[in-house]
N, C-alpha and C positions, 0 to 999 in steps of 0.2 A: 656872040662874043662873050667870052668867059671873063668874069671879074675875079681877080686874084685877091689874096688876103690883104695885101697892102692897099689895093683900091677900095676894098670894103671898109677898112679902118678909116681911110680918108673920107669916104662918104658919111660914115657915122659921125666923124669928128665935125664935118661941115654941117650935118643935120643938128648936132648938139649945139653948135654955135648959133644957128638960126632959130631953132625951136626951143632950146633949153631955157633961155631967159623967160620966155612966155609961160612955159610949164612951171618953172620955179616961182614966177609971180602968182600964177593961179593957185599953186599949192600954198603959198604964203598967205594969200587972201583967204583961202578956205580954212586954214588953220587959225587965222586971226578971227574969222567969223565964228568958228567953233568955240574959240576961247571966250569971245564976247557972249555967245549964247550960254556957255557953261557958267560964266561969271554971273550973268543975269539970273540963271536958274539957281545958282548958289545964293545970290542975294535974296531972291524970292523965298527960297527955303529957309534962309536965316531969319527973314522977316516973319515967315509963318511960325518958325520955332520960337522966336521971341514973343510973338503974339500969343502963341499957345502957352508959353511960360507965364506970361502976364495973366492970362485967363485962369491958368491952373493955380497960380499964387492967390489970385482974387477968390477963387473957389475955396481953396484951403483956408484962407482968412475967414471967409463966411462960415465955413464948417467949424473952425476953431471957436469963433464967436458963438455959434449956435450950440456947440458942445459945452462951452463954459456957461452959457445961459441955462442949458438943460441941467447941467450939474448943480448949478446954484438953485434952480427950481426943485431938483430932486432933494438936495440938502434941506431946503426950506420945507418941503413936504414931509421929509423924515423928521425934522425938528418939530414940526407942528403935530405930526401923527404920533410921535413917541414922547414928546415933552410938553407941548402946548395944548393939544386937543383936549377939550373938557371931558372929564369922566364923571359918571354919576356917583361913584363910590370911591372917594379918595382914600388911600391906604392909611392905616394907623399903625404906629409902632406897638409891639407886644413882646412879652417875655416868652421865649421858646420853652416849651415843656421838656422835661427830662425824657430820655429814652429808656424804656423798661428793659431789664435784662432778660435773657432767655428763660422761659418758664420751665423748660424741660418737658413740655406737653408732647404727646404722641403726634407725629406728623402723618398726615393723610393726603395723598395726591388725588387730584380730580381725575375721574375716570377718562381714559383715552378711548374706551370702547364706544363706537357710534351708537350702539343700542342703549347706552345709558344717557345719551344726550338727545333730547327731543327737539326737533326742528318745528317751529311754529308757522312757517311760511315765508313770505317775502317782506316781513316787517324789518324795521331798522334798529330796533332795540327793545329791551325789556326793562321796566322800571320797578315792578313789584311781583312777587310770587307768593301765593298762599295755597293751602289745602283745605278742602271741606268735603266731608263724606266720602273720603277715598279718592277724590278727584283733585287734580292740580289746576289752579287758575293763575294766569299770568296777564299782566297789563303790558301790551305790546303796542308800539306806536309806528306810524308810517308817515313819511314826509319829512325831508331834511329841514325845511324852513318851518318855523313856528306858525307862520301865516297860513300854511297849507297842511299843518300836521293834524292827523286824526289818530285816535287810539281805540283799540278794541280790548275788551276783556275776553280772553281766550280760555276756554275750558278744554282740558285734554286728559286722556288716560294713557297716553303714550302711543296709542294707535290711531285715535280719531280726535280731530280738533274741531272746535265750534266756537264762533264768536257770539257771545250771548248778549252783548250790548256794545254800542259805539258812542263815542263822545267827540266833540270838536276840541282840538287842543291835545294836551299831553296828560294822560291818566297816570299820575305819579304814585298813587297809593290807593289801596282799598282794604276793607275789613268787613267781616260778617258780624252782625250783632245777634243777640239772643232771640230776637223776634223774626229772624229770617231776612231782615233788610240788609242791604249792602251799602256801605258808606264809602264815598269816593273823594279823593282830592284831585282836582283837575286844574291845570295851568294853561292859560291862553295868553296871547300877547297883551291883553288888558289887565291881567292879574289872575289870582287864584280863586277857586270856588270849592266849598265843601258841599257835596251833593249826596242825596240819598236815592237809591234805586229800589223800587218796589216791583215785585213780580206778581202777576195775576194770570188768569187764563188767556188774556189777550196779548201777553208779552211783558217786556220789561220797560218801565218808564223811569227816566232820570229826572230828578227834581232838584234844582238849586236850593240850598238851605241857607248857607252863609256866603255872602259875596264881598262884604266889606266890614270894617270895624272902625267905629268912630268916624265914619265918612270916608275912610281911606281904603283902597284895595288891599286884599289880604297878602298879596305878593306871591312868592314862589313857595307854594305848599308842597311839602316833601313826603309826608307820611301821615297815616291815620290809624287809630286804634279804638275799638269799641269795648267798653267795660261791661262787666256783668250787671251793673246797676242801670244800664241803658245810656250812660253818658259817653260822649264821643270826644276823644282827644285827637288833636291834629297839630302839626308842626309847620311853621313858616321858616324857611331856611334863613332868610335875612331880609332886611329892607333894601332890596336891590332890584334891578330891572329883570323882567321875565321874558324879554323879547327873544332870547336864545334858549328858552326852556329851562328846566331844572338843572341840567348839566352846566349850562352857562352861568346860572345864578350861584350854584355851589362853587364853581371855579372862581368866580369873581369874589365871593366871600373869602375863599381860601387865600387869595392874593391880597385882598384889602384888609381882612381881619377886623371888620367893624364891630363884631359882637352884638348884632342887632336881631339875632334869631329869637323866636318866641315859640312856646307851646301853649295852646289854648284848649279849653274844654267847652263843648257845647252840650247843653242839657235839653233834650227834646221835650221834657215835661213843661218847662216854662220858656223855651226858645231863647235862653240866655247864653251869652258867650263870656267867659272869664279867662283871665290870664293865669297860667299856672307857673311857668318858668321863663325868664328872659335872660338877656345878656349872653346868649349862646353864639359862638363864632361858627355858625353853620349848623342849624338843627336839621340833621339829615336822616334821622331814624328814630322810631319809637317802639317800645315793647311794654306790655302791661302784664304784671304777674297774674296768675290764674285766679287769685282771689280779688283782683282789682285793687289791691292796696298799695302796690309800688309801681311807679312809672319810671322806666329807663329811657334816657335820652342820649343819643350819640351827638357829640360835639366835634364837628369836623376839624376846625382849626386848632382846638386845644388838645386834640388827640386823646379824648377821654370819653367815658360814658358816665352821665350823672344818674343818680338814683334819688327820687323824691317821693314823698307821700302823695298819692294821687288826689287826695282831698285838699292839699295845700294850694294856696293862691298867692300870686304876686311875689314869687320867689325870684332870686337872682342867682345865676350860675356861680357856684363857689362861695355863695354867701350863707347866711344862717338857714339851717334846715335843708341845705342842699349839699350833699357830700358826693365826692367822686367815687363811684363804685369801681371803675377801672381807669387807670391813668398811665401815661407814658407809653401809649400803644405804638407799635412799629409802623403804623400807617394811618391814613385819615379815615376814621370810621364812617360808615354809611348806614345801610339798613340793619335793623336788629330783628331777632326772632327768638321766641321762647318755646321750648318743647314741653311736653307734659311732665317731664322729670325735673323741670326747673333749670335746664341748661340754656344759658343765653348764648346765642350765636351772633357774632359781630362780623359783618362784612366790611372790607376795606375798599372804599371808593377809589382811592389812589394810594400809591406808595409814598412814604415820607420823602420829601424833597430836601436834600442838604442845601441846595442853593437858596431855596425859599427861607428856610429857618436860619441860615447864616446871615441873611439880609433882613431879619425881622425888624431891625431898627432903621433900615434904609428905605424910607418911603419913596424916594425918587426912583430907585431901581424897580421897586414893585409897581410903581405907577407906569413905568415903561412897559413892564410885562403885561399890565392890565390893558394898555393901549395896543399892544401887539395883537396879531391875528390869532384866531382860535387854534390853528395848527401849531403855532409856536408855543402857545400856552400848554397844549396837550403834551408837548415834549418835556415839560418840566416834571410831569407825573407819569403814571402808567405803572402797571404791575409786571415785573419780570417773572419768569417761571419759578425762581427760588424765593420770591417774596410772598409772604402770606396774603392770600386773598380773603381769608376769614379765620376766625378763632372761636373756640367754644369754652365757656367758663361756667362752673357750677355756682349758681346764685346762693346756694345754701352755705357754703364754706369758702367761696372765692377761689377754689382750686381750678387750675387750667386743665382742661380735658383734652383738647385737640387743636392742632394747627393745620389749616388746609393750604396746600401749595400745588404746583405742578402744571399750571397753565399761564402762559403769557397773555395778558389782556390789557385793554385800555383802562379798565376799571371794573370792579365787582359792584353791580347796582342793586342786587337783590339776593336774599338768602332765605331758605325755607326748609326746616327739618320735617321729614315725613317718614316715620318709622325707622327703617334701617338705612335710609338715604337722606342726603341733604342736597337740595336743589339750589343752583346759583344762576343769576342773570348777569350777563356780561355787557358792558357798554359797546354799542355798535354791532351787536349780534342778537338775532332773534332765536337763538338756540338756548335751551335750558341745559346747563352743565350739571353734573352730579358727582357725588362721592359717597361711598358706602362707609357706614360707621358701625 
């Protein structure tokens, strides 16, 4: 029997009346259940988000508190380190010396030819250069820390190098006397020592000669000169700590300007030590005339070179019987050297600092600089390529002969004329630089 369209519609209508309500009820229940599940999930999600927000806020609060505490501790550390931390040499106010006008001397650039610069090996720096019997001698040190520093006296002819003696600490200066002995100034963490080195068939022995004066350590010895009469002159940069070596002691004196540097003379005949010249703001170099009558002393902080009678005693820099041979120098003078023609060579340890001299009367700012790290202090000084690293002047008439430039360096630590050349030692470098004259 065939069902027509009308019958099919009637059957579907009857089925919808009998089954439809149950289906609608089932769908409604399913939708309600789904809504309740979704609402529960939304509530759980909201609770989790609220809990996460609470924990995040608590974490941020702890982080802010920790950050504030850290910032306060950092500020306290900076205040202590730069303002309150005790320093051994409190700065003193001083009068800034005038700046000398250009002398018009001939300018000579340091040689860029590697053949003119001698490498001494893996040392970290050179403190003194001398010549003897056609050979060049250099005091080179190894070890960045003074506690581990050792120094060698290196002899070279440009092709072969040989260490002829070694000392514990920093060998800051040496000089040959008429008897063939070698006089050394050595700095260790405990203080300075004047030593004598003798040579025999068994080798070279180093003997401490002067280790203290009036019961106190000698301090940072910076230079030594031997006179024709056998007397030995040596300089103590200042009454300051030597724990960072000569470089640190000179830098401290330059910032503090205590004026406590001294030049002494030792007489091997009676083993006596006497004061020659005091009141120097960084006694950093010595030179003795060929006849032994005049002693030249470089004054780092006063930017001058004093000239005194070598036989004088207990003089004060700038006082009676102590005149300034050179003043108003364009940099802070260090090592000195005289050639056979009476030409005095003045090396510049550092370039003149406008900041430092502008704040000559502001001891607080210089106290901050003293408490700052070594790297920051070094940025106050340093020699640019166009700044003079050394100058030469005729001691007979005071005329300026030559100005040496052409190399950027942290500082010129040594100068030594030798015939047609002048050798230089540079801070932080074991190479000997040179210039032809």
